[in-house]
C-alpha positions as CSV (number, residue, x, y, z in Angstrom):
1,M,67.2,98.5,118.1
2,R,69.9,98.9,120.5
3,Y,72.2,100.5,117.8
4,K,70.3,103.5,117.8
5,E,71.6,104.3,121.2
6,S,74.8,102.8,121.1
7,H,75.8,104.0,117.3
8,P,73.4,106.9,116.4
9,W,75.7,107.9,113.7
10,I,74.6,104.8,111.7
11,R,71.7,106.6,110.1
12,F,72.0,105.5,106.5
13,Q,71.8,109.1,105.2
14,L,74.4,110.9,103.2
15,K,74.3,114.6,102.0
16,V,77.0,115.5,99.6
17,S,76.7,119.3,99.0
18,T,76.8,120.3,95.3
19,G,78.7,123.5,96.4
20,D,81.7,121.5,97.5
21,H,83.5,122.4,94.0
22,H,86.7,121.1,94.8
23,L,85.6,117.5,95.5
24,W,83.2,117.5,92.5
25,L,86.2,118.6,90.0
26,Q,88.1,115.9,91.5
27,L,85.3,113.3,90.9
28,G,85.0,114.7,87.5
29,E,88.6,114.2,86.7
30,I,88.5,110.7,88.1
31,A,85.5,109.9,85.6
32,S,87.5,111.4,82.8
33,K,90.6,109.3,83.7
34,C,88.5,106.2,84.0
35,E,87.1,106.6,80.7
36,H,90.4,107.3,79.1
37,L,91.8,104.3,80.9
38,S,89.0,101.8,79.9
39,G,89.4,102.6,76.2
40,V,93.1,102.8,75.9
41,P,94.9,100.8,73.2
42,L,97.7,98.7,74.9
43,K,100.1,96.1,73.8
44,P,98.7,92.8,75.4
45,D,101.6,92.1,77.4
46,F,102.1,95.4,78.9
47,A,98.3,95.5,79.7
48,A,98.7,92.0,81.6
49,E,101.6,93.3,83.3
50,L,99.8,96.7,84.4
51,H,97.1,94.4,85.7
52,K,99.3,92.3,87.8
53,V,101.3,95.3,89.0
54,F,98.0,97.0,90.6
55,L,96.4,93.7,91.6
56,T,99.5,93.1,93.5
57,K,99.5,96.3,95.0
58,G,95.8,96.1,95.8
59,V,95.9,92.5,97.4
60,M,99.0,93.5,99.3
61,A,97.4,96.6,100.8
62,T,94.4,95.0,101.9
63,T,96.2,92.3,103.8
64,A,99.2,94.4,104.9
65,I,96.7,96.9,106.8
66,E,95.6,93.9,108.9
67,G,99.4,93.0,109.7
68,N,100.5,90.6,106.8
69,T,104.2,91.2,106.4
70,L,104.7,89.7,103.1
71,S,106.6,92.3,100.5
72,E,105.1,93.4,97.1
73,E,107.7,91.0,95.6
74,Q,106.4,88.2,97.7
75,V,102.8,88.9,96.8
76,R,103.7,89.1,93.1
77,A,105.4,85.7,93.4
78,Q,102.1,84.3,94.9
79,I,100.2,85.8,92.1
80,D,102.7,84.3,89.6
81,G,102.3,80.9,91.4
82,K,106.0,80.9,92.5
83,L,106.0,81.7,96.2
84,Q,107.5,79.2,98.5
85,L,107.5,80.0,102.3
86,P,108.5,78.0,105.4
87,P,105.8,76.3,107.1
88,S,105.7,79.1,109.9
89,Q,104.7,81.7,107.2
90,E,102.2,79.5,105.3
91,Y,99.2,81.6,107.1
92,L,100.6,84.8,105.6
93,Q,100.5,83.2,102.2
94,R,96.9,81.8,102.7
95,E,95.7,85.2,103.4
96,I,97.0,86.6,100.3
97,Q,95.6,83.7,98.3
98,N,92.3,84.1,100.2
99,I,91.9,87.7,98.9
100,L,93.0,86.6,95.4
101,E,90.1,84.1,95.2
102,V,87.7,86.8,96.2
103,I,88.9,89.1,93.5
104,N,89.3,86.6,90.7
105,Q,86.9,83.8,91.5
106,E,83.8,86.0,93.0
107,I,84.0,89.4,91.7
108,S,85.9,89.3,88.4
109,V,84.0,86.3,87.3
110,Q,80.6,87.8,88.2
111,V,81.6,91.0,86.0
112,A,82.3,88.6,83.2
113,Q,79.1,87.0,83.1
114,P,76.4,89.4,82.3
115,E,73.5,87.1,83.3
116,E,74.9,87.1,86.8
117,K,73.2,89.4,89.2
118,K,75.7,92.1,90.4
119,E,73.8,93.6,93.3
120,L,75.3,93.9,96.7
121,C,73.5,91.7,99.1
122,P,74.2,90.2,102.6
123,G,74.7,86.6,101.1
124,L,77.3,87.8,98.8
125,L,79.4,89.8,101.6
126,K,79.0,86.6,103.9
127,R,80.5,84.7,101.1
128,F,83.6,87.1,100.8
129,N,84.0,87.0,104.5
130,E,84.0,83.1,104.4
131,R,86.6,83.1,101.6
132,I,88.6,85.7,103.3
133,L,89.0,83.6,106.6
134,G,89.2,80.0,104.8
135,G,91.9,78.0,106.2
136,L,93.1,80.6,108.6
137,E,93.2,80.0,112.3
138,V,90.3,82.3,113.9
139,D,89.1,82.6,117.6
140,E,86.6,79.9,118.9
141,E,83.8,82.1,118.7
142,V,84.4,83.2,115.1
143,V,82.4,81.3,112.3
144,P,83.7,82.7,109.0
145,G,80.8,83.8,106.7
146,E,78.5,84.2,109.5
147,Y,77.5,87.3,111.6
148,R,79.2,87.4,115.1
149,G,77.1,86.7,118.2
150,H,79.3,88.6,120.4
151,S,80.7,92.2,121.2
152,V,83.8,93.2,119.5
153,L,86.3,95.8,120.3
154,V,88.3,97.3,117.4
155,G,91.7,98.7,118.0
156,G,91.1,99.0,121.5
157,N,88.7,102.0,121.3
158,Y,85.9,101.2,118.9
159,R,83.3,98.6,119.7
160,G,81.2,97.4,116.9
161,A,77.5,97.5,116.6
162,P,75.5,95.4,119.0
163,A,75.6,91.7,117.9
164,E,71.8,91.2,117.7
165,D,71.4,94.2,115.3
166,C,73.9,93.1,112.7
167,A,71.7,91.2,110.6
168,Y,69.4,94.1,110.4
169,L,72.1,96.7,109.7
170,M,73.5,94.6,106.9
171,E,70.2,94.1,105.1
172,R,69.3,97.9,105.6
173,L,73.0,98.7,104.4
174,C,72.6,96.5,101.1
175,E,69.0,98.0,100.7
176,W,70.3,101.6,101.1
177,L,73.3,101.2,98.8
178,G,71.2,99.8,95.8
179,G,68.5,102.6,96.7
180,P,67.9,106.2,95.0
181,D,70.2,107.8,97.2
182,F,73.2,106.6,95.0
183,V,71.5,106.5,91.4
184,A,73.2,109.3,89.2
185,P,70.8,111.8,88.1
186,Q,72.8,112.0,84.8
187,Q,75.1,109.4,83.0
188,E,78.0,111.6,83.1
189,L,77.9,111.4,87.0
190,A,77.7,107.6,87.0
191,I,81.4,107.1,88.1
192,P,81.4,109.9,90.6
193,F,78.1,108.4,92.4
194,A,79.7,105.0,92.1
195,V,82.8,106.2,93.7
196,I,80.9,107.9,96.7
197,R,78.8,104.5,97.1
198,A,82.0,102.5,97.4
199,V,83.6,104.8,99.9
200,V,80.4,105.1,102.1
201,A,79.7,101.4,101.8
202,H,83.3,100.8,103.2
203,V,83.0,102.9,106.2
204,Y,79.6,101.7,107.1
205,L,80.8,98.1,107.2
206,A,83.6,99.3,109.3
207,W,81.2,101.1,111.6
208,I,78.8,97.9,111.7
209,H,81.8,95.4,112.1
210,P,79.3,92.5,111.5
211,F,81.8,89.4,111.4
212,G,83.9,88.0,114.2
213,D,86.9,88.5,112.0
214,G,88.0,89.9,108.4
215,N,85.9,92.8,108.7
216,G,88.5,95.2,107.2
217,R,89.4,92.9,104.4
218,T,85.6,92.3,103.8
219,A,85.0,96.1,103.7
220,R,87.7,96.6,101.0
221,A,86.6,93.7,99.0
222,M,83.1,95.2,98.9
223,E,84.5,98.4,97.9
224,F,86.6,96.9,95.0
225,H,83.2,94.9,93.9
226,L,81.2,98.1,93.9
227,L,84.0,99.9,92.1
228,F,84.5,97.3,89.4
229,T,80.9,96.4,88.9
230,S,80.0,100.0,88.5
231,G,82.3,100.4,85.4
232,L,85.8,101.4,86.9
233,P,88.7,99.8,84.9
234,L,90.1,96.8,86.8
235,P,93.4,98.5,87.6
236,A,91.8,101.5,88.9
237,S,89.6,99.2,91.1
238,H,92.6,98.4,93.2
239,L,93.6,102.0,93.9
240,L,91.7,102.8,97.2
241,S,92.9,99.8,99.2
242,D,96.6,100.8,98.1
243,H,95.9,104.4,99.2
244,Y,94.4,103.2,102.5
245,N,97.7,101.1,103.2
246,K,100.0,103.8,102.1
247,T,98.5,106.4,104.6
248,R,97.4,103.9,107.1
249,S,97.6,106.1,110.1
250,K,95.4,108.7,108.4
251,Y,93.2,105.9,107.4
252,Y,92.4,105.1,110.9
253,R,92.2,108.5,111.9
254,E,89.7,109.3,109.2
255,L,87.5,106.3,110.0
256,D,87.8,107.5,113.9
257,R,86.7,110.9,112.9
258,A,83.7,109.8,111.0
259,S,82.0,108.2,114.0
260,K,83.1,110.4,116.6
261,S,81.8,113.4,114.4
262,G,78.3,111.9,114.5
263,G,78.6,110.2,111.3
264,D,79.9,113.0,109.0
265,L,81.2,111.2,106.1
266,M,82.7,113.9,104.1
267,P,86.0,114.3,105.5
268,F,86.6,110.3,104.7
269,I,85.2,110.7,101.3
270,R,87.4,113.5,100.4
271,Y,90.3,111.8,101.8
272,A,89.3,108.6,99.8
273,V,88.6,110.7,96.5
274,Q,92.1,112.5,96.7
275,G,93.8,109.1,96.9
276,L,91.9,107.5,94.1
277,L,92.6,110.4,91.9
278,D,96.6,110.5,92.6
279,G,96.6,106.7,91.9
280,L,94.5,107.3,88.7
281,R,97.1,110.2,87.6
282,E,100.1,107.7,88.3
283,Q,98.3,104.9,86.2
284,I,97.5,107.4,83.2
285,A,101.3,108.6,83.3
286,L,102.3,104.9,83.0
287,V,100.0,104.2,80.1
288,R,101.1,107.4,78.5
289,A,104.8,106.6,78.9
290,H,104.1,103.2,77.3
291,Q,102.0,104.6,74.4
292,M,105.1,107.4,73.8
293,E,107.6,104.3,73.6
294,V,105.4,102.5,71.0
295,A,104.6,105.7,69.0
296,W,108.4,106.5,69.0
297,E,109.6,103.2,67.9
298,N,106.9,103.2,65.0
299,Y,108.1,106.6,64.0
300,V,111.9,105.5,64.0
301,H,110.9,102.5,61.9
302,Q,109.0,104.4,59.4
303,A,111.9,107.0,59.4
304,F,114.2,104.2,58.0
305,R,111.7,102.3,56.0
306,E,112.2,103.9,52.9
307,K,115.7,103.8,53.1
308,K,117.9,101.0,51.4
309,T,118.4,98.3,54.1
310,S,122.1,98.1,54.9
311,P,124.0,97.1,58.0
312,A,124.9,100.9,58.5
313,Q,121.1,101.8,58.5
314,K,120.3,98.9,60.9
315,R,123.0,100.2,63.1
316,R,121.9,103.6,63.3
317,R,118.2,102.4,63.9
318,D,119.5,100.4,66.8
319,L,121.5,103.5,67.9
320,I,118.6,105.9,68.1
321,L,116.4,103.3,69.7
322,A,119.1,102.8,72.4
323,L,119.4,106.7,72.9
324,S,115.6,106.9,73.4
325,T,116.0,105.0,76.9
326,R,118.4,108.0,78.2
327,E,118.2,111.9,78.4
328,W,121.5,113.5,77.6
329,V,124.4,111.2,76.9
330,E,128.0,111.9,76.7
331,V,129.2,111.2,73.1
332,E,132.0,109.0,74.4
333,E,129.6,106.7,76.5
334,V,126.9,106.3,73.8
335,E,128.6,103.0,72.6
336,L,128.2,101.6,76.2
337,I,124.5,102.1,76.5
338,T,123.8,98.4,75.4
339,P,126.0,95.5,75.0
340,K,124.6,95.3,71.3
341,L,126.0,98.9,70.7
342,A,129.4,98.1,72.3
343,R,129.9,95.1,70.1
344,E,128.7,97.0,66.8
345,Y,131.4,99.8,67.5
346,A,134.0,97.6,69.2
347,T,136.0,97.2,66.1
348,A,135.3,100.8,64.4
349,G,136.8,104.0,65.0
350,D,135.3,107.3,66.5
351,R,134.2,108.4,62.9
352,M,131.8,105.8,62.6
353,L,130.0,106.8,65.5
354,Q,130.2,110.5,64.6
355,R,128.9,109.6,61.1
356,D,126.0,107.8,62.5
357,L,125.2,110.5,64.8
358,N,125.2,113.1,62.1
359,A,123.1,110.9,59.9
360,L,120.3,110.8,62.8
361,A,120.7,114.6,63.1
362,K,120.3,115.0,59.7
363,L,117.0,113.0,60.0
364,G,115.8,115.2,62.9
365,L,115.9,112.3,65.3
366,V,118.6,113.5,67.5
367,E,119.8,116.8,69.3
368,R,123.7,117.5,69.8
369,T,125.2,120.0,71.9
370,F,128.7,120.4,73.9
371,G,129.7,116.6,73.4
372,K,126.4,115.2,74.4
373,V,123.3,113.9,72.5
374,R,119.9,112.8,73.1
375,A,116.9,111.5,71.1
376,R,114.3,114.1,70.1
377,R,111.3,112.2,71.1
378,E,109.3,115.2,71.8
379,I,108.9,115.7,67.9
380,I,106.1,113.1,68.0
381,Q,104.1,114.8,70.9
382,A,101.3,116.4,68.7
383,F,99.4,119.5,69.9
384,L,101.7,120.7,72.6
385,P,102.2,124.4,72.6
386,V,104.9,125.6,70.3
387,R,107.4,128.1,71.8
388,I,108.1,130.9,69.4
389,K,111.5,132.4,69.5
390,S,111.7,135.9,69.8
391,T,113.2,138.1,66.9
């Protein structure tokens, strides 16, 4: 095997120190946030939108790294079936659609069918590559879905593993990834081990570079596959691709560093884990903001439920819900928050607005100070520390 001399860092070995406390704390937080995200109750329309937002980011990222110039808005339009491009740019649209098909028709469908085998195998990766390159112009020696028969230079300074070794290396990679090195010793470590396995798989495929083209996209599709089939929530499984794209120069530096160090994967793993955790924190913040909005609306409706229905009560309910979208608002600008409020107060004097604000303050729904007013949304945040006033 020539690769043993040309690529001695491809050893199919990994040692993650149990003494790397910061890394394991991060992986533990990732596992906790994934569990939270998986079981969180959301309105169906918000859940669908959240899925599309991060699907857009993930698909755009994995193609943008390779030079695709479509914007996030254009990728979203393609997902919604609304993107129209001139003939000169249709290949960019095809690249996006190919990744979408891998995610929606290969990976997500496989996960949705329990009887399907989810193990990683060379045949699956060949299928990913074939779809990724489908309908695109490639060099004459490139056959989509087949291992290359020629040497490749990546980025002008990295040469892929010897072509004659690619079939063996891919078999060995899939065998290793499915072996005992990546089996969590305890159930609570399943997500941390899955994350490490997915990141290691990504780097190894980049090292081997088995296909004539599309290796980066195939590596990121494989990483997504390993994350999603290991139980990470669908939106979370897109985060690493987005992280690599946002930090593209560091992404390439860490890949280069991993091979030049003789195969030390820990710096790349730490880099990937930090990015995944940052992305999960953002997702949890979005979910929490949505849940806060729903809980507050329910609280407001409950506050008015026992009151006699009247135009004044409906107007006050509309007023507090409108105030909830802002921080402190000048009282004279309150009626301008929404067109509906503007219409309701257009023919009324200042006294009506003041009466409504006083009524909301009596209910404990607003706070007023120095000519400003705000909704007291914090009153529904349970279990926060109470600040005790000194006497």
